C-alpha positions in Angstrom: -26.9 -82.1 36.2 -28.4 -85.3 36.3 -29.7 -88.1 34.2 -33.4 -89.1 35.4 -32.9 -93.2 36.0 -29.3 -93.5 34.9 -28.0 -94.8 38.2 -30.7 -97.1 38.4 -29.7 -98.0 34.7 -26.5 -98.7 35.3 -27.1 -100.9 38.7 -29.7 -103.4 37.0 -27.8 -103.3 33.6 -24.5 -104.6 35.2 -24.6 -107.9 37.4 -21.2 -107.2 38.8 -19.1 -103.8 39.1 -15.7 -103.8 39.9 -14.9 -103.2 43.5 -11.7 -101.7 44.6 -9.6 -101.4 47.8 -9.6 -97.6 48.0 -6.2 -96.6 49.7 -2.8 -94.7 48.9 -4.6 -92.8 46.3 -5.3 -89.3 44.9 -9.7 -88.1 44.4 -11.8 -85.1 43.1 -14.8 -84.8 44.9 -18.0 -83.0 44.1 -18.7 -81.7 47.1 -22.0 -80.3 46.6 -23.2 -83.8 46.2 -21.4 -85.6 48.8 -22.3 -83.7 52.1 -26.2 -83.8 51.0 -25.5 -87.5 50.0 -23.5 -87.8 53.6 -26.5 -86.4 55.7 -29.2 -88.7 54.1 -26.6 -91.7 55.0 -26.3 -91.1 58.4 -30.0 -91.0 59.1 -29.8 -88.2 60.5 -33.6 -86.1 61.2 -34.7 -83.8 58.9 -37.8 -82.3 60.6 -36.2 -80.0 63.1 -33.9 -78.0 60.7 -30.7 -79.9 61.6 -28.3 -82.0 63.5 -25.2 -80.1 62.2 -23.2 -81.9 65.6 -23.8 -85.1 64.5 -23.5 -84.3 60.9 -20.3 -82.9 61.9 -18.8 -86.0 63.7 -20.0 -88.0 60.9 -17.5 -85.8 58.2 -14.7 -85.9 60.4 -14.4 -89.6 60.4 -14.9 -90.0 56.4 -11.7 -87.6 56.2 -10.1 -89.5 59.3 -10.9 -92.9 57.3 -8.9 -91.0 54.4 -6.2 -90.0 56.3 -5.7 -93.7 57.6 -6.0 -94.9 54.2 -3.3 -92.6 52.6 -6.4 -91.3 50.0 -5.5 -87.2 49.5 -8.7 -85.7 48.7 -9.5 -82.3 46.8 -12.7 -80.8 46.7 -14.7 -78.8 44.1 -18.2 -77.1 45.2 -20.7 -75.4 42.7 -20.6 -71.6 41.9 -23.1 -69.9 40.0 -26.0 -70.4 37.2 -24.0 -68.7 34.5 -27.2 -68.8 32.5 -30.7 -69.4 32.5 -30.6 -72.9 30.9 -31.3 -74.5 33.8 -33.8 -72.4 35.3 -36.9 -73.9 34.8 -35.3 -76.9 36.5 -34.5 -74.7 39.5 -37.8 -73.2 39.8 -39.2 -76.4 39.2 -37.1 -77.7 42.4 -38.1 -74.5 44.4 -42.3 -75.7 43.7 -41.1 -79.3 45.1 -39.6 -77.8 48.1 -43.1 -75.7 49.4 -45.0 -78.9 48.9 -42.4 -80.8 51.5 -42.3 -77.8 53.4 -45.7 -77.2 54.4 -47.0 -80.8 54.4 -48.2 -82.2 57.6 -46.0 -85.5 57.1 -43.2 -85.9 59.9 -41.5 -88.5 57.0 -40.3 -85.0 55.1 -36.9 -85.1 53.5 -35.3 -81.5 53.2 -31.8 -81.3 53.6 -31.2 -78.6 56.4 -30.0 -75.2 55.2 -26.5 -74.7 56.2 -24.7 -78.6 55.3 -22.2 -76.7 52.8 -21.0 -74.2 56.2 -20.5 -77.5 57.8 -18.9 -79.5 55.5 -16.5 -76.4 54.7 -15.5 -76.2 58.2 -14.5 -79.9 58.2 -12.5 -79.5 55.3 -10.8 -77.0 57.1 -9.9 -78.6 60.6 -8.4 -81.5 58.5 -6.9 -79.7 55.6 -8.4 -80.9 52.8 -8.0 -78.2 50.0 -11.3 -77.1 48.2 -12.3 -74.3 45.8 -15.1 -73.3 44.0 -16.3 -73.5 40.5 -17.6 -70.2 39.0 -20.1 -72.0 37.3 -21.0 -75.5 37.8 -18.8 -78.2 39.4 -19.5 -81.1 36.9 -16.8 -80.0 34.2 -14.3 -78.8 36.4 -14.2 -82.1 38.5 -14.1 -83.7 35.3 -10.8 -81.8 34.0 -9.2 -82.1 37.4 -9.4 -85.6 37.9 -7.9 -86.3 34.4 -4.9 -83.8 35.1 -4.2 -85.2 38.2 -4.6 -88.5 36.7 -7.2 -89.7 39.6 -10.3 -90.6 41.0 -13.7 -89.0 41.1 -16.3 -89.8 43.7 -19.7 -88.0 43.8 -23.1 -88.4 44.0 -24.5 -87.6 40.4 -25.7 -89.8 37.4 -23.8 -87.1 35.1 -20.1 -88.5 35.9 -21.3 -92.1 34.4 -21.5 -90.2 30.8 -18.2 -88.6 31.4 -15.0 -90.0 30.0 -13.0 -90.4 32.8 -8.9 -91.7 33.2 -9.4 -93.5 36.2 -13.0 -93.9 36.3 -15.9 -92.6 39.0 -17.0 -94.3 42.2 -20.4 -93.2 43.5 -19.9 -92.4 47.1 -22.7 -94.2 47.8 -20.9 -97.5 47.4 -18.3 -96.7 49.9 -17.6 -98.4 52.9 -15.8 -95.6 54.8 -14.7 -98.1 57.8 -11.5 -98.9 57.3 -10.1 -102.2 56.8 -6.8 -103.5 57.1 -5.3 -106.6 55.3 -2.1 -107.9 54.4 -0.4 -104.6 56.3 -2.3 -101.7 54.5 -5.5 -100.3 55.7 -8.2 -99.4 52.7 -11.9 -98.9 52.2 -13.9 -100.6 49.7 -15.9 -99.2 46.8 -16.9 -99.6 43.4 -15.3 -97.8 40.3 -17.6 -97.1 37.1 -15.5 -96.3 33.7 -17.4 -95.1 30.4 -15.9 -98.0 28.8 -18.3 -100.5 30.5 -21.3 -99.0 28.4 -20.0 -98.6 25.6 -18.8 -102.5 25.2 -22.2 -103.3 26.8 -24.1 -101.7 23.7 -21.2 -102.4 20.8 -21.1 -99.3 18.5 -21.7 -96.4 21.2 -19.5 -93.7 21.5 -18.7 -91.5 24.0 -20.5 -88.8 22.1 -24.0 -90.9 21.0 -24.2 -92.5 24.7 -24.0 -88.3 25.9 -26.8 -87.6 23.5 -29.2 -90.9 24.6 -28.8 -90.1 28.0 -29.7 -86.6 27.6 -32.6 -86.7 24.9 -34.0 -89.2 28.2 -34.1 -85.8 30.1 -31.6 -84.3 32.6 -31.3 -80.5 34.0 -31.0 -78.8 30.6 -33.4 -81.0 28.4 -37.2 -81.3 29.6 -38.0 -84.8 29.4 -41.3 -83.5 28.3 -40.0 -82.0 25.0 -38.4 -85.0 23.8 -41.4 -87.2 24.2 -41.9 -87.9 20.8 -38.0 -88.4 20.2 -38.6 -91.4 22.9 -41.4 -92.6 21.3 -39.5 -93.0 18.0 -36.6 -94.7 19.2 -38.7 -97.1 21.6 -40.6 -98.0 18.6 -37.0 -98.6 16.2 -35.5 -100.9 18.5 -35.8 -104.5 17.6 -37.8 -106.6 20.5 -35.4 -108.7 21.3 -32.8 -105.9 22.2 -35.6 -104.6 24.5 -34.5 -104.6 28.5 -36.8 -107.0 30.6 -40.7 -106.0 30.5 -40.7 -106.2 34.3 -38.2 -102.6 34.4 -39.4 -99.1 34.5 -40.4 -97.0 31.9 -37.6 -95.0 32.1 -35.3 -97.6 32.0 -36.4 -99.1 29.0 -36.4 -95.8 27.1 -32.5 -95.2 28.1 -31.7 -99.3 27.1 -33.7 -98.8 23.3 -32.1 -95.1 23.3 -28.6 -96.6 23.4 -29.7 -99.6 21.0 -30.8 -96.8 18.3 -27.8 -94.7 19.3 -25.1 -97.3 19.2 -25.8 -97.9 14.8 -25.2 -94.2 14.6 -21.6 -93.1 13.8 -21.7 -89.4 15.1 -24.2 -86.5 16.4 -25.3 -85.1 13.3 -26.3 -88.1 11.9 -28.0 -89.2 14.8 -29.9 -85.8 15.1 -30.6 -85.0 11.2 -32.5 -88.6 11.5 -34.5 -87.9 14.4 -35.0 -83.9 12.4 -36.3 -86.2 9.4 -38.8 -89.0 11.5 -40.0 -86.2 14.3 -39.6 -83.1 12.3 -36.8 -81.7 14.6 -35.5 -79.0 12.9 -31.6 -77.7 12.2 -32.7 -74.5 13.4 -35.0 -75.9 16.4 -34.3 -74.5 19.7 -34.4 -77.7 21.0 -31.8 -79.2 18.5 -29.7 -76.2 19.8 -30.2 -77.3 23.9 -29.4 -80.5 23.0 -26.4 -79.7 21.5 -25.4 -77.9 23.7 -25.8 -80.1 26.9 -24.3 -82.9 24.7 -21.0 -80.4 24.4 -20.8 -80.4 28.4 -20.0 -84.2 28.6 -17.7 -83.9 25.5 -15.7 -80.9 26.0 -16.0 -79.7 29.9 -14.8 -76.6 30.9 -11.4 -76.5 32.2 -10.5 -73.1 34.5 -9.4 -74.4 38.1 -6.2 -76.0 36.5 -4.6 -72.7 36.3 -5.6 -70.9 40.1 -2.6 -73.6 40.7 0.1 -71.4 38.4 2.9 -70.2 41.0 2.0 -66.5 40.0 -1.5 -66.7 41.0 -1.6 -68.2 44.6 -4.2 -66.0 46.4 -5.9 -68.8 47.7 -4.4 -70.4 50.6 -7.1 -73.5 50.4 -5.3 -74.5 47.4 -2.2 -75.3 48.9 -2.9 -77.5 51.6 -2.5 -80.3 50.1 1.4 -80.3 48.3 0.4 -83.6 46.3 -2.4 -81.6 44.3 0.1 -78.6 43.7 2.8 -80.6 42.3 0.3 -82.4 39.8 -0.9 -79.1 38.7 2.3 -77.7 38.2 3.2 -80.7 36.5 0.4 -80.5 33.9 0.7 -76.5 33.5 5.0 -77.3 33.0 3.6 -79.5 29.8 1.4 -76.0 28.4 3.1 -74.2 25.7 2.2 -71.3 28.1 4.3 -68.3 30.0 3.1 -67.7 33.9 1.3 -64.5 32.6 -0.7 -66.2 29.6 -1.4 -68.6 32.2 -2.8 -65.9 34.4 -4.3 -64.3 31.6 -6.6 -67.8 30.9 -7.8 -67.4 34.7 -8.6 -63.4 33.7 -10.3 -64.7 30.7 -12.8 -66.6 32.4 -14.1 -63.3 34.6 -13.9 -61.2 31.6 -16.5 -63.2 29.6 -18.6 -63.2 32.7 -21.4 -60.3 31.6 -23.8 -58.8 33.7 -27.0 -57.4 33.1 -25.6 -53.8 31.7 -23.0 -55.7 29.7 -19.8 -55.6 32.0 -17.2 -58.1 32.9 -17.5 -59.5 36.5 -14.8 -57.9 38.6 -11.6 -60.5 39.0 -11.8 -59.7 43.1 -14.9 -61.0 42.8 -14.3 -63.6 40.8 -11.1 -64.7 43.0 -13.0 -64.0 46.2 -16.1 -66.5 44.6 -14.0 -69.1 43.9 -11.9 -68.9 46.7 -15.7 -69.7 48.8 -14.7 -66.3 50.5 -17.6 -65.0 48.9 -21.4 -66.4 48.1 -22.3 -67.6 44.3 -24.9 -65.7 45.0 -23.9 -62.3 44.2 -22.6 -63.5 40.7 -26.3 -64.3 40.1 -27.7 -60.9 40.9 -25.0 -59.9 39.0 -26.3 -61.3 36.0 -29.9 -62.1 36.6 -31.0 -60.4 39.2 -32.7 -63.0 40.8 -32.3 -65.8 43.3 -34.2 -68.8 43.3 -34.9 -69.9 47.3 -35.9 -73.2 48.2 -38.2 -73.8 51.2 -37.2 -75.4 54.2 -40.0 -76.6 56.9 -42.1 -73.9 57.5 -46.0 -72.9 58.7 -47.9 -71.9 55.7 -49.8 -69.4 57.9 -46.3 -67.6 58.4 -43.7 -65.4 56.4 -41.4 -66.9 54.2 -38.0 -67.9 56.4 -36.2 -65.8 53.5 -38.6 -62.7 54.5 -36.6 -61.6 57.6 -33.2 -62.5 55.9 -33.9 -60.3 53.1 -33.0 -56.9 53.9 -29.5 -57.9 55.1 -28.7 -58.6 51.7 -30.3 -55.6 49.9 -27.6 -53.0 50.7 -24.6 -55.1 48.6 -26.9 -55.8 46.2 -27.5 -51.9 45.5 -23.6 -51.6 45.8 -23.6 -54.2 43.3 -26.0 -52.2 41.1 -24.6 -49.3 41.4 -21.1 -50.6 39.9 -22.9 -52.2 36.9 -24.5 -48.8 36.5 -28.0 -49.8 36.4 -30.3 -47.2 35.2 -33.3 -48.9 34.3 -35.6 -51.0 36.2 -33.2 -51.3 39.1 -34.8 -54.0 41.2 -34.1 -57.7 42.2 -36.5 -60.9 42.2 -36.5 -63.1 45.4 -38.5 -66.0 44.2 -39.5 -67.8 47.4 -42.8 -69.1 49.6 -46.2 -67.1 49.8 -48.3 -69.5 51.7 -48.1 -72.6 49.5 -46.9 -71.2 46.8 -43.6 -70.4 44.9 -44.1 -66.0 43.8 -41.7 -63.4 42.8 -41.1 -60.6 45.4 -39.6 -57.9 43.8 -37.5 -55.0 45.7 -36.6 -52.1 43.8 -32.7 -51.0 44.3 -32.0 -46.9 44.2 -28.9 -46.7 42.7 -28.9 -43.2 43.3 -29.0 -43.4 47.0 -26.0 -41.9 48.9 -24.2 -43.4 51.5 -23.3 -46.6 50.0 -19.5 -47.4 49.7 -18.4 -48.2 46.2 -17.6 -51.4 45.4 -13.4 -51.2 44.7 -13.0 -49.1 47.8 -14.7 -52.0 49.6 -11.9 -54.5 48.6 -9.2 -52.4 48.1 -8.9 -49.7 50.1 -11.4 -49.4 53.4 -9.9 -49.8 56.2 -11.7 -53.1 58.6 -13.1 -51.1 61.4 -15.3 -48.7 58.7 -16.2 -52.2 57.1 -17.1 -53.4 60.6 -19.8 -50.2 60.6 -21.3 -50.9 57.9 -22.0 -54.4 58.6 -23.2 -53.3 61.8 -25.5 -50.8 60.3 -27.1 -53.4 57.7 -27.6 -55.7 60.7 -29.1 -52.8 62.7 -26.8 -53.1 65.8 -27.7 -50.3 68.1 -24.8 -48.7 69.7 -25.6 -49.9 73.0 -25.3 -53.4 71.9 -22.1 -52.9 70.9 -20.4 -51.3 73.8 -21.6 -55.1 75.3 -19.7 -56.5 72.8 -16.6 -54.9 73.9 -15.3 -57.5 76.1 -16.5 -60.0 74.6 -14.2 -62.3 72.8 -13.9 -61.1 68.9 -14.7 -64.1 66.9 -18.0 -64.4 68.7 -19.5 -60.9 67.7 -20.7 -61.5 64.5 -22.5 -64.7 65.6 -23.8 -62.5 68.4 -25.0 -59.9 65.9 -27.0 -62.2 63.9 -28.3 -64.1 67.3 -29.8 -60.2 68.3 -31.0 -59.2 64.7 -33.2 -62.9 64.5 -34.6 -62.0 68.4 -35.7 -58.1 66.8 -36.9 -58.9 63.5 -38.6 -62.2 64.4 -39.8 -60.8 68.0 -38.5 -64.0 69.1 -39.9 -65.4 72.6 -37.1 -66.3 75.3 -37.9 -69.8 75.1 -36.6 -69.8 71.8 -33.4 -67.8 72.8 -32.8 -69.8 75.5 -33.0 -72.7 73.2 -30.6 -72.0 70.8 -27.8 -70.7 73.7 -28.4 -74.4 75.6 -27.6 -75.9 71.8 -24.5 -73.3 71.9 -23.2 -74.6 75.3 -23.5 -78.3 74.7 -22.0 -78.4 71.2 -19.1 -76.5 72.2 -18.4 -78.1 75.6 -18.7 -81.5 73.9 -16.1 -80.8 71.0 -12.9 -81.9 71.6 -11.5 -79.3 68.8 -10.6 -77.0 67.5 -8.6 -75.8 70.4 -8.7 -72.2 69.8 -12.8 -72.6 70.1 -12.1 -74.1 73.2 -10.1 -70.6 74.2 -12.2 -68.5 72.9 -15.0 -70.2 74.9 -13.1 -70.1 78.1 -12.8 -66.4 77.4 -16.3 -66.0 77.1 -17.2 -67.6 80.7 -14.1 -64.8 82.1 -16.1 -62.2 80.5 -19.1 -63.1 82.4 -17.3 -64.0 85.7 -17.9 -67.7 85.3 -15.4 -70.4 86.5 -14.1 -71.8 83.4 -12.9 -74.9 85.2 -13.0 -78.0 83.1 -15.1 -79.7 86.2 -17.7 -76.9 85.7 -17.8 -77.2 82.0 -18.6 -80.7 82.3 -22.6 -81.4 81.6 -22.6 -85.1 82.8 -24.8 -83.5 85.7 -27.4 -82.7 83.2 -27.1 -85.8 81.5 -31.1 -87.4 82.4 -32.1 -83.8 81.4 -30.9 -84.2 78.1 -31.8 -87.1 77.4 -35.2 -86.2 78.6 -34.9 -83.7 75.8 -33.5 -85.9 73.2 -36.9 -88.6 73.7 -39.2 -85.9 73.3 -38.0 -84.8 70.0 -37.4 -88.6 68.9 -41.1 -89.1 69.7 -42.0 -86.1 67.8 -39.7 -87.4 64.8 -42.4 -90.3 63.9 -45.8 -87.7 64.2 -47.5 -86.0 61.6 -48.6 -83.3 63.9 -45.5 -82.5 65.6 -44.4 -78.8 65.8 -43.4 -77.0 62.9 -43.8 -73.9 64.7 -40.8 -74.8 66.5 -38.7 -75.6 63.7 -39.9 -72.5 61.8 -38.0 -70.3 64.3 -34.5 -72.2 63.9 -35.1 -72.1 60.3 -35.9 -68.5 60.4 -32.3 -68.1 62.5 -30.3 -70.2 59.7 -31.2 -68.4 56.6 -29.9 -65.1 59.0 -27.2 -66.6 59.9 -26.3 -67.6 56.1 -27.4 -64.1 54.9 -25.2 -62.5 57.7 -22.3 -64.1 56.7 -22.9 -63.3 53.0 -23.1 -59.5 54.3 -19.9 -59.6 56.2 -18.1 -61.6 52.9 -19.1 -59.2 50.7 -17.4 -56.4 53.2 -14.4 -58.0 52.8 -14.9 -59.9 55.9 -14.2 -57.5 58.5 -15.2 -59.8 61.3 -13.5 -62.7 61.9 -15.9 -65.7 62.7 -15.4 -69.1 64.2 -19.3 -69.9 65.4 -20.4 -72.5 62.9 -23.5 -74.5 62.6 -22.3 -77.6 64.4 -21.6 -75.1 67.3 -24.9 -73.8 67.9 -27.7 -75.7 66.3 -28.6 -79.0 67.2 -31.9 -79.4 65.7 -33.4 -81.9 68.0 -31.9 -80.5 71.4 -33.6 -77.3 70.2 -37.0 -78.9 69.7 -36.9 -81.2 72.9 -36.0 -78.7 75.0 -38.6 -76.0 73.8 -41.7 -78.6 74.0 -40.4 -79.5 77.7 -40.6 -76.2 78.4 -44.0 -75.5 77.1 -45.7 -78.9 78.6 -43.7 -77.6 82.0 -45.8 -74.4 81.6 -42.2 -72.8 82.0 -42.5 -70.2 79.3 -44.4 -68.1 81.6 -41.0 -67.2 83.5 -38.4 -68.6 81.5 -35.5 -67.1 83.8 -36.4 -69.0 87.2 -37.4 -72.1 85.4 -33.9 -72.4 84.5 -32.9 -72.8 88.2 -35.4 -75.0 88.4 -34.4 -77.5 85.2 -30.8 -77.2 85.5 -29.9 -76.4 89.6 -29.3 -73.0 91.3 -25.4 -71.8 90.9 -24.9 -73.9 88.2 -22.0 -73.0 85.5 -24.6 -73.8 82.6 -27.3 -71.4 84.3 -24.9 -68.9 84.8 -23.8 -68.6 80.9 -27.3 -69.2 79.4 -28.7 -66.2 81.6 -25.7 -64.1 80.7 -25.9 -64.8 77.0 -29.8 -64.0 77.2 -29.2 -60.4 79.1 -26.8 -59.3 76.7 -29.1 -60.2 73.5 -32.1 -58.9 75.5 -30.3 -55.9 76.7 -31.2 -56.8 80.2 -28.8 -56.1 83.8 -28.6 -59.2 85.3 -29.7 -57.4 88.6 -32.7 -56.3 87.2 -33.7 -59.9 85.4 -36.2 -61.9 86.8 
């Protein structure tokens, strides 16, 4: 959710915002809003499908600054859309993404698809606790922040309307560079509290403030549906109270709405008045939507706190920081509930989420989603049988990037619908790009088909090797490729199978395969953490009989050619005619990678994996390498061209060839 124009309104209404020295404290973070904003503030380009290696380092810096300043962070992520109230907003955003994705403008702002996965890997490295709401995170962030009596940090104008006990810190106001004074280290930030608006507009209350903002439009209330209401409020506010004429129309609307609303004692009085003046009847669908939207701000959902109960501690992510564990349990101890009742409160949430066929969400799936061991997209299929897919940078004449990845998860949906006993019109719908329009793509699901395991069996009794077999089956991995993986470190198996699927399904040419492996080698070689990844990488080198000494892993001898790749990418990043085909192919891989992880997670993670986006995707390097090879006509013989680029018998070339041969099922002695 987000109140249109409210953040601008706050900045223009208050000349002085409280500034704080942010240190030695606790904070709840709205994860999804933070990582999107973080990428933009790093000023990383979006046109090459993602600079995940640089984004990862920036996120590490953020939490290292928190650590230096003794700031304990707890991160909450969004879950599924549990109802259809926001569907029109999601559709509109997907349509807008298609316009951006197919434009010829290089100054396009479409955030890369795998930021969440990268951000979560940072939280794991930095030992920051996190959890996912089953629905949207806003309400749960507010409830947890109040239970912990701590700040809330995000980039979402909704939080200006919540009654946060310690206040709201807009993430964009945070300076992540630590300062030192009087013997302690701190960060600077701005702090906002709802009382600021209530004092500015005397007589305004939290409930009428929420109503004023909702009427001006948020993700649940279409502003077009409230035009008459806004016009009425604008016409019934004293002229002297109007905001200055040089302000935007939306700023004026918000000002006038608060001026009008401060004279009302409660929501019912305000809505009754509007019912009379603009024919907003008590049974009107719009009135019901407005009341539901306002209630979210006044009575935020409060379910995640119960997952700290000692008898329900399956999620290790919750217990990474004892500070929050103690705060949560101190709050839970004040409740007149025993452990069983607290656990029942957790189970009740799952029971209240009903499938299309009116079955309750299985508790083990609810637990997996909140623990971020399973994508919330499965809940959306469970409830509404549809997914809305936002476009990335794509080529209008080619299929949507989701086209190649959808078959990976269809078996999961079949198993889910079979469990739901869906007999009528068993199908799922993907909303994704067709040429330059958002269209529905309907996939029939045969719930009577044999050969699919039972859902409970997957999550309870099925052994790992059987679950691995199903993942390989649905990734269409041939036996020959499976045999080639036997000597490869197991943490790379899933990633390499995903690369193989991309290579086969998308008919990838050798230049893109070499490009992604070059990114992988450079990203890993430049990383100093985690140690386990370095060990796995060295084991991979050993598998290919490559000397893995640190001296040979040093890529500094290739620094000039890497700089050339970066220069080519930097130059094209400012052009309107950059090669979108290159970005498109990398975006196809990203969605296949994402859906491959979802498949693995649905089968209860039979394959361990440690290869995250920052380990193999550097969009500028990928693009620059491809462009350089195309300009030099190396694409005619990529194998021999590697010697020309990087030198014969070097560690880099040996590993590039070995990985290429592995995927293409080529024997090294016959390659060339």
